[in-house]
C-alpha positions as CSV (number, residue, x, y, z in Angstrom):
1,X,90.0,-29.6,-58.5
2,X,86.6,-31.2,-59.2
3,X,84.5,-29.9,-62.0
4,X,81.0,-28.8,-61.3
5,X,78.4,-31.1,-62.8
6,X,75.0,-30.0,-63.8
7,X,72.0,-31.5,-62.1
8,X,70.8,-32.9,-65.4
9,X,74.0,-35.1,-65.6
10,X,73.0,-37.1,-62.5
11,X,70.6,-40.0,-62.3
12,X,67.3,-39.8,-60.4
13,X,68.8,-41.9,-57.6
14,X,71.8,-39.6,-57.2
15,X,69.5,-36.6,-57.2
16,X,67.2,-38.1,-54.6
17,X,70.2,-38.9,-52.3
18,X,71.7,-35.4,-52.7
19,X,68.3,-33.8,-52.2
20,X,67.7,-35.8,-49.0
21,X,71.2,-34.8,-47.6
22,X,70.6,-31.2,-48.4
23,X,67.1,-31.3,-46.9
24,X,68.4,-32.8,-43.6
25,X,71.1,-30.1,-43.5
26,X,68.6,-27.4,-44.1
27,X,66.3,-28.7,-41.4
28,X,69.1,-29.0,-38.9
29,X,70.5,-25.5,-39.7
30,X,67.0,-24.1,-39.7
31,X,66.3,-25.4,-36.2
32,X,69.6,-23.9,-34.9
33,X,68.9,-20.6,-36.7
34,X,65.4,-20.4,-35.3
35,X,66.7,-20.9,-31.8
36,X,69.5,-18.4,-32.3
37,X,67.1,-15.8,-33.8
38,X,64.6,-16.4,-31.0
39,X,67.3,-15.8,-28.4
40,X,68.4,-12.6,-30.2
41,X,64.9,-11.3,-30.3
42,X,64.4,-12.1,-26.6
43,X,67.6,-10.4,-25.7
44,X,66.7,-7.4,-27.8
45,X,63.4,-7.0,-26.1
46,X,64.8,-7.6,-22.6
47,X,67.7,-5.2,-22.9
48,X,66.1,-2.6,-25.2
49,X,68.8,-3.1,-27.9
50,X,66.4,-3.2,-30.9
51,X,69.2,-3.5,-33.4
52,X,69.4,-7.2,-32.6
53,X,66.0,-7.7,-34.1
54,X,67.3,-6.6,-37.4
55,X,70.3,-9.0,-37.1
56,X,67.9,-11.9,-36.2
57,X,65.7,-11.2,-39.3
58,X,68.7,-10.9,-41.6
59,X,70.2,-14.2,-40.3
60,X,67.1,-16.0,-41.6
61,X,67.8,-14.7,-45.1
62,X,70.9,-16.9,-45.2
63,X,68.7,-19.9,-45.6
64,X,67.4,-18.8,-49.0
65,X,70.2,-20.2,-51.2
66,X,69.7,-23.7,-49.6
67,X,65.9,-23.5,-50.1
68,X,66.4,-22.4,-53.7
69,X,68.8,-25.4,-54.3
70,X,66.1,-27.8,-52.9
71,X,63.6,-26.4,-55.3
72,X,66.1,-27.0,-58.2
73,X,66.5,-30.6,-57.1
74,X,62.7,-31.0,-57.0
75,X,62.3,-29.5,-60.4
76,X,65.0,-31.7,-61.9
77,X,63.7,-34.9,-60.3
78,X,60.2,-34.1,-61.6
79,X,61.5,-33.5,-65.1
80,X,63.4,-36.8,-65.1
81,X,60.4,-38.7,-64.0
82,X,58.3,-37.5,-67.0
């Protein structure tokens, strides 16, 4: 099993590559999540099943860990450049 490495153990180039991969994954997943949530909200309003609105909003919360990881990458890259 691979050991987890800290962000500080990576070089700036490795951090930038990993950040760009994560960023593209977040953007792709974000687009899919937005379309799915929009569909859920539309169906909730059309059918009168308002519980689907709650599900749609809660689905967006699943993006938070990825966004937090992106901010950690930015912070580590900024600290290594100084």
